[in-house]
C-alpha positions in Angstrom: 119.0 94.3 80.4 116.1 95.1 78.0 115.8 91.2 77.8 115.3 90.9 81.3 112.4 93.5 81.6 110.8 91.0 78.7 111.3 88.6 81.0 109.5 90.5 84.3 106.8 90.9 81.8 106.0 87.5 81.5 105.7 86.6 84.3 101.8 87.1 85.9 101.3 88.6 89.5 97.6 87.8 90.1 96.5 88.1 93.8 94.5 84.3 94.4 91.3 86.9 95.5 91.2 87.4 92.1 92.4 84.5 90.8 89.1 82.5 92.7 86.8 85.6 92.0 87.0 85.4 88.2 86.5 81.3 88.4 83.1 82.3 90.1 82.1 84.4 87.7 82.9 81.8 84.9 81.2 79.0 87.3 78.1 81.3 87.3 78.7 82.8 83.5 80.8 81.2 81.4 79.7 83.9 77.9 79.9 87.2 80.3 81.7 89.6 78.8 84.3 90.5 81.7 85.4 94.8 81.0 87.1 96.9 83.5 84.2 98.1 85.1 81.9 94.6 85.2 85.0 93.1 86.8 85.5 96.5 89.4 82.4 96.1 90.5 82.2 92.1 90.5 85.9 92.1 92.6 84.9 95.0 94.3 88.0 97.3 93.2 88.7 100.5 91.6 88.3 100.2 87.3 92.6 100.9 87.2 92.9 97.8 89.3 90.2 95.9 87.4 91.7 96.7 83.9 95.4 95.5 85.3 93.8 92.1 86.4 92.3 91.8 82.8 95.6 92.0 81.3 97.1 89.6 83.4 94.3 87.0 82.9 94.7 88.0 79.1 98.7 86.8 79.7 97.6 83.6 81.4 95.4 83.1 78.5 92.1 82.8 80.4 90.7 86.0 78.5 90.6 86.6 74.6 90.8 89.9 73.3 87.3 90.5 74.0 87.6 89.7 77.4 85.7 86.6 77.3 86.7 83.2 78.6 89.4 81.2 76.0 88.9 77.7 75.6 91.4 77.1 78.4 89.8 79.4 80.9 86.7 76.6 80.0 88.3 74.1 81.8 89.7 75.9 83.9 86.6 76.7 85.9 85.6 73.2 86.0 87.1 70.8 88.5 87.3 68.1 86.6 89.2 69.9 84.1 91.4 72.1 86.4 94.4 69.8 87.3 94.8 69.5 83.0 94.6 73.8 82.5 96.7 75.3 85.5 99.1 72.6 84.2 99.2 73.9 80.4 99.3 77.4 82.1 102.2 76.7 83.9 103.6 75.4 81.1 103.4 78.3 79.0 104.2 80.6 81.1 107.3 79.3 83.1 110.5 78.2 81.6 111.8 74.9 82.5 114.7 75.6 85.0 112.1 76.9 87.5 109.5 74.4 87.1 112.5 72.2 87.7 114.4 74.1 90.5 110.3 74.9 92.4 108.0 72.2 91.8 104.8 73.7 91.9 103.6 70.4 93.9 106.0 70.8 96.6 105.2 74.9 96.6 109.4 75.6 97.9 108.8 79.4 97.6 112.3 80.3 99.0 113.9 78.8 96.0 111.2 79.8 93.4 111.7 83.8 95.3 115.3 83.1 94.6 114.5 82.4 90.9 112.7 85.6 90.5 115.2 87.6 92.2 117.8 86.4 89.9 115.7 87.5 87.2 115.7 91.1 88.1 112.7 91.5 90.9 113.2 92.8 94.5 112.3 91.2 96.4 108.8 92.2 97.6 108.0 91.4 94.1 109.4 88.4 93.4 107.8 87.2 96.7 104.6 87.9 94.6 105.5 85.9 91.5 106.8 83.1 92.9 103.1 83.7 95.2 101.1 83.8 91.6 103.7 80.9 90.1 101.6 78.4 93.1 98.9 79.8 92.7 98.4 78.8 89.5 100.3 75.5 89.5 98.1 73.8 92.2 96.3 71.1 91.4 93.1 71.5 93.6 91.1 74.4 92.9 90.0 75.9 96.0 86.2 76.8 95.8 85.8 78.3 99.8 88.8 80.9 99.7 88.3 82.5 102.9 87.8 85.9 102.9 88.2 88.5 105.7 85.4 89.3 107.7 84.9 93.3 108.0 83.8 94.4 112.0 80.8 95.7 112.2 80.9 98.7 113.6 80.0 99.9 117.6 76.5 100.9 117.8 76.0 105.2 118.7 73.6 104.5 121.9 75.3 106.5 124.4 79.1 106.0 125.0 81.3 103.5 124.3 82.1 101.4 127.3 85.6 102.9 129.2 85.4 106.2 127.1 82.9 108.1 128.4 83.4 111.2 131.4 85.3 110.3 134.3 83.5 107.8 136.3 80.0 106.9 133.8 79.3 103.9 133.4 77.3 101.5 130.6 75.0 98.7 131.2 73.8 96.7 127.9 71.3 94.0 128.4 70.1 91.3 126.0 67.9 88.3 125.9 67.4 85.2 123.8 65.5 81.8 124.0 68.2 78.4 123.9 66.2 75.0 123.7 63.1 76.6 125.4 65.1 77.7 128.5 65.3 82.0 128.7 69.1 83.3 128.4 70.0 86.4 129.7 72.7 88.3 129.2 74.7 91.6 131.3 77.1 93.5 130.1 78.9 95.7 132.4 81.4 98.2 132.2 82.7 101.0 134.9 85.4 103.7 134.5 87.2 104.6 137.2 87.0 108.1 138.1 89.9 108.3 140.4 93.0 110.5 140.1 95.4 108.0 141.2 97.4 106.5 137.9 97.1 103.4 139.3 93.4 102.6 138.4 92.5 100.3 135.8 89.3 100.5 134.2 87.5 97.0 134.6 85.1 95.4 132.4 83.0 92.6 133.8 80.0 90.3 131.7 78.0 88.2 133.0 76.3 85.6 131.5 73.3 84.2 133.5 71.1 80.7 132.2 68.1 81.2 133.8 65.4 78.1 133.1 62.1 78.6 131.3 59.8 77.8 134.0 61.2 80.3 136.2 58.4 83.5 137.8 58.6 86.7 137.0 59.6 87.7 140.4 62.4 85.0 140.4 64.1 86.9 137.5 63.5 90.3 138.8 65.2 89.3 142.2 68.5 87.5 140.5 69.1 90.5 138.1 68.1 93.0 140.9 70.9 90.9 142.6 73.5 91.4 139.7 73.0 95.0 139.6 73.7 95.7 143.1 76.5 94.0 143.1 78.7 94.8 140.0 76.7 97.9 139.4 75.3 100.2 141.4 78.7 99.3 144.2 80.7 101.8 143.6 84.8 100.8 143.9 86.5 102.4 146.5 
């Protein structure tokens, strides 16, 4: 059983964001010291997490005891020598049995996961180990990892549509110029104050494109009509 624990400690588990994030750091500053605080700030994680990542990066041969890039890491950071570097890492980290069973170039996740489960990991951990195996073994560097975009908080300019008191309405307008033409948008929303349980809140988005040579009176007439039909008129 002790051998199993030792085997399990050999297999790295590195998130893709850390893998590519560290590579980006070394591309910019190859002589950087990637200590806990530096890595935590660069990757936007807690120092305790950064400490674990450093342990993993050291185990795969990318960092030395001084937390600086090894010669292998300096090969890994360059596109031209990246395939050779990862091939060396795979050979050092994983047994031939796994490489024969699930060649990293083929990406057979199911077989790799099954291998790690037979090494003593649970299904979730085995899946993570398999993901790192294929991450390390990919011959082509991913220089532009897709990152999740954080949603922007809603503006606090009054009640949000549909969330105010019964029967309240909100309106927002904006204007821009596109190819010399004036473009205006009206966003209207209405919350029906009826006690009818079948009433459904209605949201209407209207976009109007107006020619740049339109006069002020014409523009005002258009938006006056829109307000009359979409905003001021009450639903029955």
